[in-house]
Backbone atoms as SQL, in Angstrom:
CREATE TABLE atoms (id INTEGER PRIMARY KEY, chain TEXT, resi INTEGER, resn TEXT, atom TEXT, x REAL, y REAL, z REAL);
INSERT INTO atoms VALUES
  (1, 'A', 1, 'MET', 'N', 0.747, -1.164, 0.164),
  (2, 'A', 1, 'MET', 'CA', 0.021, 0.013, -0.055),
  (3, 'A', 1, 'MET', 'C', 0.853, 1.104, -0.122),
  (4, 'A', 2, 'SER', 'N', 0.621, 2.121, -0.839),
  (5, 'A', 2, 'SER', 'CA', 1.550, 3.418, -0.904),
  (6, 'A', 2, 'SER', 'C', 0.734, 4.422, -0.113),
  (7, 'A', 3, 'ALA', 'N', 1.690, 5.391, 0.295),
  (8, 'A', 3, 'ALA', 'CA', 1.040, 6.495, 1.187),
  (9, 'A', 3, 'ALA', 'C', 0.568, 7.410, 0.223),
  (10, 'A', 4, 'ILE', 'N', -0.548, 8.289, 0.558),
  (11, 'A', 4, 'ILE', 'CA', -1.059, 9.067, -0.193),
  (12, 'A', 4, 'ILE', 'C', -0.370, 10.466, 0.362),
  (13, 'A', 5, 'ASN', 'N', 0.148, 11.351, -0.534),
  (14, 'A', 5, 'ASN', 'CA', 0.835, 12.484, -0.315),
  (15, 'A', 5, 'ASN', 'C', 0.153, 13.654, -1.149),
  (16, 'A', 6, 'PRO', 'N', -0.944, 14.174, -0.586),
  (17, 'A', 6, 'PRO', 'CA', -1.479, 15.246, -1.537),
  (18, 'A', 6, 'PRO', 'C', -0.836, 16.537, -1.426),
  (19, 'A', 7, 'VAL', 'N', -0.770, 17.401, -2.513),
  (20, 'A', 7, 'VAL', 'CA', -0.100, 18.620, -2.455),
  (21, 'A', 7, 'VAL', 'C', -0.738, 19.600, -1.484),
  (22, 'A', 8, 'PHE', 'N', -0.083, 20.266, -0.705),
  (23, 'A', 8, 'PHE', 'CA', -0.919, 21.212, 0.195),
  (24, 'A', 8, 'PHE', 'C', -1.231, 22.397, -0.692),
  (25, 'A', 9, 'ASP', 'N', -2.532, 22.815, -0.450),
  (26, 'A', 9, 'ASP', 'CA', -3.102, 23.951, -1.204),
  (27, 'A', 9, 'ASP', 'C', -3.375, 25.169, -0.009),
  (28, 'A', 10, 'ALA', 'N', -2.503, 26.016, 0.043),
  (29, 'A', 10, 'ALA', 'CA', -2.617, 27.070, 1.172),
  (30, 'A', 10, 'ALA', 'C', -3.825, 27.841, 0.936),
  (31, 'A', 11, 'GLU', 'N', -4.192, 28.155, -0.183),
  (32, 'A', 11, 'GLU', 'CA', -5.367, 29.006, -0.393),
  (33, 'A', 11, 'GLU', 'C', -6.716, 28.173, 0.052),
  (34, 'A', 12, 'ARG', 'N', -6.788, 27.047, -0.371),
  (35, 'A', 12, 'ARG', 'CA', -7.904, 26.178, -0.019),
  (36, 'A', 12, 'ARG', 'C', -8.104, 25.909, 1.553),
  (37, 'A', 13, 'HIS', 'N', -6.697, 25.682, 2.128),
  (38, 'A', 13, 'HIS', 'CA', -6.596, 25.500, 3.573),
  (39, 'A', 13, 'HIS', 'C', -7.179, 26.713, 4.289),
  (40, 'A', 14, 'CYS', 'N', -6.587, 27.913, 3.838),
  (41, 'A', 14, 'CYS', 'CA', -7.132, 29.227, 4.460),
  (42, 'A', 14, 'CYS', 'C', -8.545, 29.426, 4.347),
  (43, 'A', 15, 'ASP', 'N', -9.136, 29.274, 3.205),
  (44, 'A', 15, 'ASP', 'CA', -10.470, 29.578, 2.891),
  (45, 'A', 15, 'ASP', 'C', -11.446, 28.424, 3.776),
  (46, 'A', 16, 'ALA', 'N', -10.880, 27.364, 4.195),
  (47, 'A', 16, 'ALA', 'CA', -11.812, 26.456, 4.949),
  (48, 'A', 16, 'ALA', 'C', -11.524, 26.803, 6.438),
  (49, 'A', 17, 'MET', 'N', -10.335, 26.945, 6.881),
  (50, 'A', 17, 'MET', 'CA', -10.002, 27.008, 8.196),
  (51, 'A', 17, 'MET', 'C', -10.315, 28.372, 8.891),
  (52, 'A', 18, 'ALA', 'N', -10.121, 29.533, 8.142),
  (53, 'A', 18, 'ALA', 'CA', -10.423, 30.741, 8.707),
  (54, 'A', 18, 'ALA', 'C', -11.821, 30.876, 9.228),
  (55, 'A', 19, 'PRO', 'N', -12.746, 30.570, 8.564),
  (56, 'A', 19, 'PRO', 'CA', -14.104, 30.629, 9.260),
  (57, 'A', 19, 'PRO', 'C', -14.335, 29.645, 10.352),
  (58, 'A', 20, 'ALA', 'N', -13.727, 28.475, 10.373),
  (59, 'A', 20, 'ALA', 'CA', -13.922, 27.417, 11.238),
  (60, 'A', 20, 'ALA', 'C', -13.233, 27.992, 12.655),
  (61, 'A', 21, 'LEU', 'N', -12.118, 28.787, 12.542),
  (62, 'A', 21, 'LEU', 'CA', -11.426, 29.372, 13.693),
  (63, 'A', 21, 'LEU', 'C', -12.074, 30.740, 14.048),
  (64, 'A', 22, 'GLY', 'N', -13.051, 31.102, 13.343),
  (65, 'A', 22, 'GLY', 'CA', -13.560, 32.523, 13.628),
  (66, 'A', 22, 'GLY', 'C', -12.484, 33.503, 13.299),
  (67, 'A', 23, 'LEU', 'N', -11.748, 33.641, 12.347),
  (68, 'A', 23, 'LEU', 'CA', -10.814, 34.554, 11.864),
  (69, 'A', 23, 'LEU', 'C', -11.251, 35.332, 10.614),
  (70, 'A', 24, 'THR', 'N', -11.142, 36.463, 10.605),
  (71, 'A', 24, 'THR', 'CA', -11.416, 37.196, 9.336),
  (72, 'A', 24, 'THR', 'C', -10.016, 37.784, 8.807),
  (73, 'A', 25, 'ILE', 'N', -9.796, 37.202, 7.670),
  (74, 'A', 25, 'ILE', 'CA', -8.453, 37.504, 7.026),
  (75, 'A', 25, 'ILE', 'C', -8.741, 38.583, 5.826),
  (76, 'A', 26, 'THR', 'N', -8.302, 39.750, 5.887),
  (77, 'A', 26, 'THR', 'CA', -8.510, 40.804, 5.043),
  (78, 'A', 26, 'THR', 'C', -7.721, 40.589, 3.751),
  (79, 'A', 27, 'PRO', 'N', -8.093, 41.159, 2.546),
  (80, 'A', 27, 'PRO', 'CA', -7.310, 40.916, 1.366),
  (81, 'A', 27, 'PRO', 'C', -5.841, 41.411, 1.531),
  (82, 'A', 28, 'GLU', 'N', -5.628, 42.395, 2.434),
  (83, 'A', 28, 'GLU', 'CA', -4.209, 42.915, 2.542),
  (84, 'A', 28, 'GLU', 'C', -3.366, 41.732, 3.489),
  (85, 'A', 29, 'GLN', 'N', -4.046, 41.192, 4.155),
  (86, 'A', 29, 'GLN', 'CA', -3.537, 40.040, 4.943),
  (87, 'A', 29, 'GLN', 'C', -3.197, 38.853, 4.248),
  (88, 'A', 30, 'ARG', 'N', -4.148, 38.539, 3.292),
  (89, 'A', 30, 'ARG', 'CA', -3.992, 37.152, 2.754),
  (90, 'A', 30, 'ARG', 'C', -2.704, 36.768, 2.216),
  (91, 'A', 31, 'PRO', 'N', -1.923, 37.554, 1.244),
  (92, 'A', 31, 'PRO', 'CA', -0.692, 37.100, 0.823),
  (93, 'A', 31, 'PRO', 'C', 0.332, 36.701, 2.028),
  (94, 'A', 32, 'GLY', 'N', 0.193, 37.456, 2.950),
  (95, 'A', 32, 'GLY', 'CA', 1.156, 37.002, 4.064),
  (96, 'A', 32, 'GLY', 'C', 0.803, 35.778, 4.732),
  (97, 'A', 33, 'VAL', 'N', -0.370, 35.581, 4.886),
  (98, 'A', 33, 'VAL', 'CA', -1.043, 34.311, 5.658),
  (99, 'A', 33, 'VAL', 'C', -0.783, 33.237, 4.673),
  (100, 'A', 34, 'LEU', 'N', -1.079, 33.251, 3.200),
  (101, 'A', 34, 'LEU', 'CA', -0.587, 32.262, 2.426),
  (102, 'A', 34, 'LEU', 'C', 0.796, 31.781, 2.531),
  (103, 'A', 35, 'GLN', 'N', 1.521, 32.921, 2.490),
  (104, 'A', 35, 'GLN', 'CA', 3.007, 32.676, 2.388),
  (105, 'A', 35, 'GLN', 'C', 3.446, 32.063, 3.815),
  (106, 'A', 36, 'PHE', 'N', 3.047, 32.271, 4.810),
  (107, 'A', 36, 'PHE', 'CA', 3.361, 31.480, 6.098),
  (108, 'A', 36, 'PHE', 'C', 2.634, 30.124, 6.304),
  (109, 'A', 37, 'LEU', 'N', 1.567, 29.927, 5.679),
  (110, 'A', 37, 'LEU', 'CA', 0.830, 28.706, 5.600),
  (111, 'A', 37, 'LEU', 'C', 1.797, 27.660, 4.832),
  (112, 'A', 38, 'GLY', 'N', 2.489, 28.221, 3.758),
  (113, 'A', 38, 'GLY', 'CA', 3.316, 27.495, 2.845),
  (114, 'A', 38, 'GLY', 'C', 4.722, 26.999, 3.682),
  (115, 'A', 39, 'VAL', 'N', 5.139, 27.971, 4.412),
  (116, 'A', 39, 'VAL', 'CA', 6.328, 27.716, 5.371),
  (117, 'A', 39, 'VAL', 'C', 5.925, 26.625, 6.287),
  (118, 'A', 40, 'ALA', 'N', 4.914, 26.858, 6.940),
  (119, 'A', 40, 'ALA', 'CA', 4.414, 25.878, 7.878),
  (120, 'A', 40, 'ALA', 'C', 4.329, 24.372, 7.229),
  (121, 'A', 41, 'ALA', 'N', 3.842, 24.386, 6.085),
  (122, 'A', 41, 'ALA', 'CA', 3.557, 23.110, 5.348),
  (123, 'A', 41, 'ALA', 'C', 4.971, 22.279, 5.067),
  (124, 'A', 42, 'GLN', 'N', 5.825, 23.304, 4.636),
  (125, 'A', 42, 'GLN', 'CA', 7.248, 22.836, 4.504),
  (126, 'A', 42, 'GLN', 'C', 7.965, 22.343, 5.689),
  (127, 'A', 43, 'MET', 'N', 7.619, 22.993, 6.790),
  (128, 'A', 43, 'MET', 'CA', 8.368, 22.685, 8.181),
  (129, 'A', 43, 'MET', 'C', 7.753, 21.299, 8.517),
  (130, 'A', 44, 'ALA', 'N', 6.345, 21.230, 8.332),
  (131, 'A', 44, 'ALA', 'CA', 5.743, 19.827, 8.728),
  (132, 'A', 44, 'ALA', 'C', 6.239, 18.754, 7.941),
  (133, 'A', 45, 'THR', 'N', 6.599, 18.916, 6.649),
  (134, 'A', 45, 'THR', 'CA', 7.182, 17.888, 5.713),
  (135, 'A', 45, 'THR', 'C', 8.380, 17.348, 6.391),
  (136, 'A', 46, 'ILE', 'N', 9.309, 18.409, 6.894),
  (137, 'A', 46, 'ILE', 'CA', 10.550, 17.974, 7.472),
  (138, 'A', 46, 'ILE', 'C', 10.378, 17.119, 8.606),
  (139, 'A', 47, 'VAL', 'N', 9.526, 17.651, 9.655),
  (140, 'A', 47, 'VAL', 'CA', 9.225, 16.922, 10.851),
  (141, 'A', 47, 'VAL', 'C', 8.728, 15.538, 10.620),
  (142, 'A', 48, 'GLN', 'N', 7.835, 15.595, 9.814),
  (143, 'A', 48, 'GLN', 'CA', 7.218, 14.171, 9.509),
  (144, 'A', 48, 'GLN', 'C', 8.157, 13.149, 8.858),
  (145, 'A', 49, 'ALA', 'N', 9.169, 13.628, 8.171),
  (146, 'A', 49, 'ALA', 'CA', 10.217, 12.706, 7.615),
  (147, 'A', 49, 'ALA', 'C', 11.213, 12.249, 8.752),
  (148, 'A', 50, 'ALA', 'N', 11.206, 12.822, 9.770),
  (149, 'A', 50, 'ALA', 'CA', 12.211, 12.461, 10.887),
  (150, 'A', 50, 'ALA', 'C', 11.971, 11.100, 11.387),
  (151, 'A', 51, 'ALA', 'N', 12.895, 10.251, 11.256),
  (152, 'A', 51, 'ALA', 'CA', 12.860, 8.750, 11.969),
  (153, 'A', 51, 'ALA', 'C', 12.641, 8.941, 13.451),
  (154, 'A', 52, 'LEU', 'N', 11.839, 8.193, 13.917),
  (155, 'A', 52, 'LEU', 'CA', 11.398, 8.170, 15.389),
  (156, 'A', 52, 'LEU', 'C', 11.494, 6.730, 15.917),
  (157, 'A', 53, 'ASP', 'N', 12.201, 6.571, 16.987),
  (158, 'A', 53, 'ASP', 'CA', 12.139, 5.299, 17.688),
  (159, 'A', 53, 'ASP', 'C', 10.887, 5.183, 18.419),
  (160, 'A', 54, 'ASP', 'N', 9.957, 4.160, 18.173),
  (161, 'A', 54, 'ASP', 'CA', 8.900, 3.926, 19.000),
  (162, 'A', 54, 'ASP', 'C', 9.181, 3.538, 20.453),
  (163, 'A', 55, 'GLY', 'N', 10.176, 3.151, 20.996),
  (164, 'A', 55, 'GLY', 'CA', 10.651, 2.742, 22.371),
  (165, 'A', 55, 'GLY', 'C', 11.178, 3.848, 22.829),
  (166, 'A', 56, 'GLY', 'N', 11.401, 5.069, 22.233),
  (167, 'A', 56, 'GLY', 'CA', 12.064, 6.178, 22.895),
  (168, 'A', 56, 'GLY', 'C', 10.980, 7.450, 23.550),
  (169, 'A', 57, 'PHE', 'N', 9.849, 6.965, 23.533),
  (170, 'A', 57, 'PHE', 'CA', 8.923, 7.977, 23.974),
  (171, 'A', 57, 'PHE', 'C', 8.724, 7.860, 25.452),
  (172, 'A', 58, 'ASP', 'N', 9.003, 8.738, 26.197),
  (173, 'A', 58, 'ASP', 'CA', 8.777, 8.844, 27.729),
  (174, 'A', 58, 'ASP', 'C', 7.842, 9.860, 27.957),
  (175, 'A', 59, 'MET', 'N', 7.138, 9.676, 29.171),
  (176, 'A', 59, 'MET', 'CA', 6.098, 10.756, 29.516),
  (177, 'A', 59, 'MET', 'C', 6.952, 11.779, 30.137),
  (178, 'A', 60, 'ALA', 'N', 6.797, 13.071, 29.825),
  (179, 'A', 60, 'ALA', 'CA', 7.304, 14.262, 30.446),
  (180, 'A', 60, 'ALA', 'C', 6.672, 14.350, 31.837),
  (181, 'A', 61, 'SER', 'N', 7.440, 14.992, 32.863),
  (182, 'A', 61, 'SER', 'CA', 6.938, 15.265, 34.069),
  (183, 'A', 61, 'SER', 'C', 5.726, 16.377, 33.935),
  (184, 'A', 62, 'ALA', 'N', 5.013, 16.391, 34.925),
  (185, 'A', 62, 'ALA', 'CA', 3.852, 17.340, 34.818),
  (186, 'A', 62, 'ALA', 'C', 4.423, 18.796, 35.449),
  (187, 'A', 63, 'PHE', 'N', 4.111, 19.764, 34.884),
  (188, 'A', 63, 'PHE', 'CA', 4.350, 21.109, 35.381),
  (189, 'A', 63, 'PHE', 'C', 3.251, 21.675, 36.298),
  (190, 'A', 64, 'ARG', 'N', 3.698, 21.962, 37.509),
  (191, 'A', 64, 'ARG', 'CA', 2.611, 22.409, 38.227),
  (192, 'A', 64, 'ARG', 'C', 3.150, 23.757, 38.890),
  (193, 'A', 65, 'PRO', 'N', 2.494, 24.971, 38.506),
  (194, 'A', 65, 'PRO', 'CA', 3.035, 26.183, 38.821),
  (195, 'A', 65, 'PRO', 'C', 2.691, 26.354, 40.478),
  (196, 'A', 66, 'GLY', 'N', 3.697, 27.277, 41.053),
  (197, 'A', 66, 'GLY', 'CA', 3.485, 27.489, 42.340),
  (198, 'A', 66, 'GLY', 'C', 4.860, 27.265, 42.999),
  (199, 'A', 67, 'ARG', 'N', 4.825, 27.219, 44.317),
  (200, 'A', 67, 'ARG', 'CA', 5.958, 26.838, 45.087),
  (201, 'A', 67, 'ARG', 'C', 6.408, 25.361, 45.091),
  (202, 'A', 68, 'PRO', 'N', 7.531, 25.113, 45.229),
  (203, 'A', 68, 'PRO', 'CA', 7.927, 23.713, 45.215),
  (204, 'A', 68, 'PRO', 'C', 7.438, 23.041, 46.499),
  (205, 'A', 69, 'ALA', 'N', 7.287, 21.701, 46.437),
  (206, 'A', 69, 'ALA', 'CA', 6.669, 21.056, 47.569),
  (207, 'A', 69, 'ALA', 'C', 7.418, 21.125, 48.948),
  (208, 'A', 70, 'GLY', 'N', 8.812, 21.516, 48.869),
  (209, 'A', 70, 'GLY', 'CA', 9.485, 21.760, 50.036),
  (210, 'A', 70, 'GLY', 'C', 9.293, 23.070, 50.659),
  (211, 'A', 71, 'GLY', 'N', 8.647, 23.908, 49.993),
  (212, 'A', 71, 'GLY', 'CA', 8.444, 25.316, 50.612),
  (213, 'A', 71, 'GLY', 'C', 9.465, 26.265, 50.209),
  (214, 'A', 72, 'GLU', 'N', 10.491, 25.828, 49.517),
  (215, 'A', 72, 'GLU', 'CA', 11.618, 26.857, 49.090),
  (216, 'A', 72, 'GLU', 'C', 10.942, 27.853, 48.337),
  (217, 'A', 73, 'THR', 'N', 11.744, 29.029, 48.445),
  (218, 'A', 73, 'THR', 'CA', 11.311, 30.157, 47.629),
  (219, 'A', 73, 'THR', 'C', 12.330, 30.431, 46.533);
């Protein structure tokens, strides 16, 4: 079975997601938004291509804001 790798369409993605996120993108903003969506898509391609070791995933410790348990300041 081969992986499906559709070509990212920044304009189509922008048109679909802006209303879903409650965003209004003006005509003046649109070129910049499309440019950065394209950059984000390229970055995602690089990240997705990185080999990961399935056994190497460890849970991170939980962040709990406030003073340490020992009361140090």
